C-alpha positions as CSV (number, residue, x, y, z in Angstrom):
1,M,-9.7,-8.2,20.6
2,S,-12.2,-5.6,19.3
3,E,-15.1,-6.5,17.1
4,P,-14.2,-7.0,13.6
5,I,-14.8,-4.0,11.2
6,A,-17.0,-6.2,9.0
7,D,-19.3,-7.0,11.7
8,S,-19.6,-3.7,13.5
9,L,-20.2,-1.4,10.5
10,I,-22.4,-3.5,8.4
11,D,-25.6,-2.2,9.7
12,I,-24.9,1.5,10.2
13,A,-27.0,4.2,8.8
14,P,-26.1,5.4,5.1
15,V,-23.3,7.8,5.1
16,P,-23.8,11.1,3.0
17,L,-21.9,11.0,-0.3
18,K,-20.5,14.4,0.7
19,E,-18.8,13.1,3.7
20,D,-17.2,10.2,1.6
21,L,-16.1,12.7,-0.9
22,K,-14.5,14.9,1.7
23,L,-12.7,11.9,3.2
24,A,-11.6,10.8,-0.1
25,G,-10.2,14.1,-1.0
26,F,-8.2,14.1,2.3
27,L,-6.9,10.7,1.4
28,G,-5.9,12.0,-2.0
29,V,-4.0,14.9,-0.6
30,L,-2.0,12.5,1.6
31,A,-1.4,10.4,-1.7
32,A,-0.1,13.5,-3.4
33,L,2.4,14.2,-0.7
34,A,3.5,10.7,-0.6
35,T,4.1,10.6,-4.2
36,A,6.3,13.7,-4.1
37,A,8.2,12.1,-1.3
38,L,8.8,8.9,-3.4
39,F,10.9,10.7,-6.0
40,P,14.2,10.8,-4.3
41,Y,14.1,7.1,-3.9
42,L,13.1,6.5,-7.5
43,L,16.0,8.5,-8.7
44,V,18.4,6.6,-6.6
45,V,17.1,3.2,-7.5
46,M,16.3,3.9,-11.2
47,P,18.6,6.8,-12.2
48,Q,17.9,5.9,-15.8
49,L,14.6,7.5,-15.4
50,L,16.3,10.9,-15.6
51,A,17.2,10.2,-19.2
52,K,13.4,9.6,-20.1
53,I,12.4,12.9,-18.7
54,P,11.9,15.5,-21.7
55,H,14.5,18.2,-21.6
56,W,11.8,20.8,-21.5
57,L,10.2,19.6,-18.4
58,P,12.1,20.5,-15.2
59,L,12.1,17.8,-12.5
60,P,10.2,19.9,-10.0
61,A,7.5,20.4,-12.5
62,L,7.3,16.7,-13.3
63,I,7.0,15.9,-9.5
64,V,4.2,18.4,-9.2
65,L,2.3,17.0,-12.1
66,Q,2.8,13.4,-10.9
67,S,1.6,14.4,-7.5
68,L,-1.5,16.1,-8.8
69,Q,-2.2,13.1,-11.0
70,A,-1.9,10.8,-7.9
71,A,-4.2,13.1,-5.9
72,L,-6.9,13.0,-8.7
73,L,-6.7,9.3,-9.3
74,L,-6.6,8.1,-5.7
75,T,-9.3,10.6,-4.6
76,L,-11.5,8.8,-7.1
77,L,-10.4,5.4,-6.2
78,S,-10.9,6.2,-2.5
79,F,-14.3,7.6,-3.0
80,L,-15.4,4.5,-4.8
81,G,-13.8,2.3,-2.1
82,L,-15.5,4.2,0.7
83,C,-18.9,4.0,-1.1
84,M,-18.7,0.2,-1.7
85,G,-17.2,-0.3,1.9
86,H,-20.4,0.7,3.4
87,R,-22.2,-2.2,1.9
88,V,-19.7,-4.7,3.1
89,G,-18.4,-3.3,6.3
90,L,-14.9,-1.9,5.3
91,D,-14.0,1.6,6.2
92,A,-11.5,4.1,7.5
93,P,-13.3,4.6,10.9
94,W,-10.6,6.4,12.8
95,L,-9.7,8.9,10.0
96,R,-13.5,9.4,9.4
97,A,-14.1,10.1,13.0
98,L,-11.0,12.5,13.2
99,L,-12.0,14.4,10.0
100,F,-15.6,14.9,11.1
101,R,-14.9,15.5,14.9
102,R,-16.7,12.5,16.2
103,P,-15.6,10.2,18.9
104,R,-12.7,8.2,17.5
105,P,-12.6,4.4,17.8
106,R,-9.7,2.6,19.3
107,L,-6.8,2.7,16.9
108,H,-4.7,-0.5,17.3
109,W,-1.5,1.2,16.3
110,Q,0.9,-0.9,18.3
111,M,-0.5,-4.2,17.0
112,A,-0.6,-2.9,13.4
113,M,3.0,-1.6,13.6
114,A,4.1,-4.9,15.2
115,F,2.5,-6.9,12.5
116,G,4.1,-4.6,9.9
117,L,7.6,-5.1,11.5
118,F,7.0,-8.9,11.5
119,A,6.0,-8.8,7.7
120,G,9.2,-6.8,7.0
121,L,11.4,-9.1,8.8
122,L,9.7,-12.2,7.4
123,M,10.4,-10.8,3.8
124,I,14.0,-10.3,4.7
125,G,14.3,-13.7,6.3
126,L,13.0,-15.5,3.2
127,D,14.9,-13.4,0.7
128,P,18.1,-15.6,1.0
129,L,16.1,-18.4,-0.6
130,F,16.0,-16.5,-3.8
131,A,19.3,-14.5,-3.7
132,P,21.6,-17.2,-4.9
133,H,19.6,-17.5,-8.0
134,M,19.0,-13.9,-8.8
135,P,20.4,-12.5,-12.1
136,A,22.9,-9.7,-11.9
137,P,21.4,-6.3,-11.5
138,L,21.0,-4.1,-14.7
139,H,22.4,-1.1,-12.8
140,P,24.8,-2.3,-10.0
141,Q,25.7,1.1,-8.9
142,A,22.1,2.0,-8.3
143,A,21.4,-1.1,-6.3
144,V,24.5,-0.3,-4.0
145,A,23.2,3.3,-3.7
146,A,19.7,2.2,-2.7
147,Q,21.1,-0.1,-0.1
148,A,23.2,2.7,1.4
149,S,20.5,5.4,1.5
150,A,18.1,4.9,4.5
151,A,17.0,8.6,4.1
152,V,15.3,8.1,0.7
153,G,14.0,4.7,1.9
154,F,12.2,6.5,4.8
155,L,10.6,9.0,2.3
156,A,9.6,6.1,0.1
157,S,7.9,4.3,3.0
158,F,5.1,6.9,3.0
159,Y,4.0,6.1,-0.5
160,G,3.7,2.3,0.5
161,G,1.6,3.1,3.4
162,I,-0.6,5.6,1.8
163,G,-0.6,5.3,-2.0
164,E,-0.5,1.5,-2.3
165,E,-2.9,0.9,0.4
166,L,-5.6,3.2,-1.1
167,Q,-5.1,1.4,-4.4
168,L,-4.9,-2.2,-3.2
169,R,-6.9,-2.3,0.1
170,L,-9.4,0.4,0.0
171,F,-10.3,0.2,-3.6
172,M,-9.3,-3.2,-5.0
173,M,-10.0,-5.3,-2.0
174,T,-13.3,-3.6,-1.2
175,L,-14.3,-4.0,-4.8
176,L,-13.7,-7.7,-4.6
177,V,-15.6,-8.1,-1.5
178,W,-18.5,-6.0,-2.8
179,A,-18.5,-7.9,-6.1
180,L,-18.5,-11.3,-4.5
181,S,-21.1,-10.2,-2.1
182,L,-23.6,-9.5,-4.7
183,F,-24.3,-13.2,-5.1
184,T,-25.5,-13.3,-1.5
185,R,-28.1,-11.4,0.5
186,N,-26.5,-11.7,3.8
187,R,-23.4,-9.8,5.0
188,P,-20.2,-11.2,3.5
189,R,-18.9,-14.4,5.1
190,A,-15.1,-14.8,6.1
191,G,-14.6,-16.8,2.9
192,I,-15.3,-13.9,0.8
193,F,-13.0,-11.7,2.7
194,W,-10.3,-14.2,2.4
195,I,-10.6,-14.5,-1.3
196,A,-10.4,-10.8,-1.7
197,I,-7.5,-10.6,0.6
198,V,-5.5,-13.2,-1.4
199,A,-6.4,-11.7,-4.7
200,A,-5.5,-8.3,-3.6
201,A,-2.3,-9.4,-2.1
202,L,-1.3,-11.3,-5.4
203,L,-2.2,-8.1,-7.4
204,F,0.1,-6.2,-4.9
205,G,2.9,-8.4,-5.6
206,A,2.5,-8.3,-9.3
207,G,2.3,-4.5,-9.1
208,H,5.9,-4.3,-8.2
209,L,7.1,-6.1,-11.3
210,P,7.4,-2.9,-13.4
211,A,9.8,-1.4,-10.9
212,A,11.7,-4.7,-10.6
213,A,12.1,-4.8,-14.5
214,Q,14.1,-1.5,-14.1
215,M,16.6,-3.3,-11.8
216,W,16.8,-7.0,-13.0
217,P,15.9,-9.0,-16.0
218,L,12.5,-10.4,-15.4
219,D,13.3,-14.2,-15.3
220,A,11.2,-16.8,-13.3
221,V,13.2,-16.3,-10.2
222,V,12.9,-12.6,-10.1
223,V,9.1,-12.7,-10.8
224,T,8.5,-15.4,-8.1
225,R,10.6,-13.5,-5.6
226,I,8.8,-10.2,-6.2
227,I,5.3,-11.8,-6.2
228,V,5.8,-14.2,-3.3
229,L,7.6,-11.8,-0.9
230,N,5.3,-8.7,-1.5
231,S,2.1,-10.9,-1.4
232,L,3.1,-12.0,2.1
233,G,2.9,-8.5,3.3
234,G,-0.3,-7.9,1.3
235,L,-1.9,-10.8,3.3
236,V,-1.1,-9.1,6.5
237,F,-2.2,-5.7,5.5
238,G,-5.4,-7.2,3.9
239,W,-6.3,-8.9,7.2
240,L,-5.7,-5.8,9.2
241,Y,-7.9,-3.9,6.9
242,W,-10.8,-6.4,7.3
243,K,-10.5,-6.6,11.1
244,H,-9.4,-3.1,12.2
245,G,-9.8,-0.8,9.3
246,L,-7.7,1.0,6.7
247,E,-5.7,2.9,9.2
248,S,-4.2,-0.4,10.6
249,A,-3.3,-1.6,7.3
250,M,-1.6,1.7,6.4
251,L,0.4,1.7,9.6
252,A,1.5,-1.9,9.1
253,H,2.5,-1.3,5.6
254,F,4.5,1.8,6.5
255,S,6.3,-0.3,9.3
256,A,7.1,-3.0,6.9
257,D,8.7,-0.5,4.5
258,L,10.7,1.0,7.3
259,V,12.2,-2.5,7.9
260,L,12.9,-3.0,4.2
261,H,14.0,0.5,3.2
262,V,15.5,1.9,6.4
263,L,16.5,-0.7,8.9
264,A,17.8,-3.2,6.4
265,P,20.1,-0.6,4.6
266,L,21.4,0.6,8.0
267,A,22.1,-2.9,9.0
268,F,23.5,-4.4,5.9
269,G,24.4,-1.3,3.7
């Protein structure tokens, strides 16, 4: 296994802010494209959203505005995450090397995708524990349509792998490691990383509750199901970010979403 990112990058020379800003802008553009790709899935799963769109705002214009908003917000969060990451040994080393034409480190893409597939299958395997106790969906036809449509699920997977990883791993997890490391003069120990991984994973799970509220009443079973199952994936993505960089977490998240939103609908839809 290669040397952990946290050990290999902690003592590198300071990186110019201009380089971090350029990389953050690149990530923001990817996030904007992923946001646009998410809309077909949202409109299938939550058709009631159409009724909330002002009549004077065409849907294409809304998609453009939301994508621009995502680009600006996630560029900012990515920039902050990259700046903090230098102090604690967290980074996107492969994308950085690619963007600035430097020798690229090894990208463990097979391992990352395997971990992501495992996380997705684990979530599907544990879901029957909650299914008998789930309330009736608020929009049964939308639930059936979502299960039957692997195409929109494929498009939605890009947002999980890009947008959510920029928010929860590159920014939030890095922020937690950086904040906790302020209390020690040495490089962050493994315990600090694990606290940040677990906290970011729980926040990742809770972040899915607003979307779940559009599909089910938020009773105790729904809340527990959403937080527990998504947090399991968050633990895997966080560990990969720590050990192998942001790119591995993004690939794993994308692979897990392919299982949940593409393979599962094809198998069970």
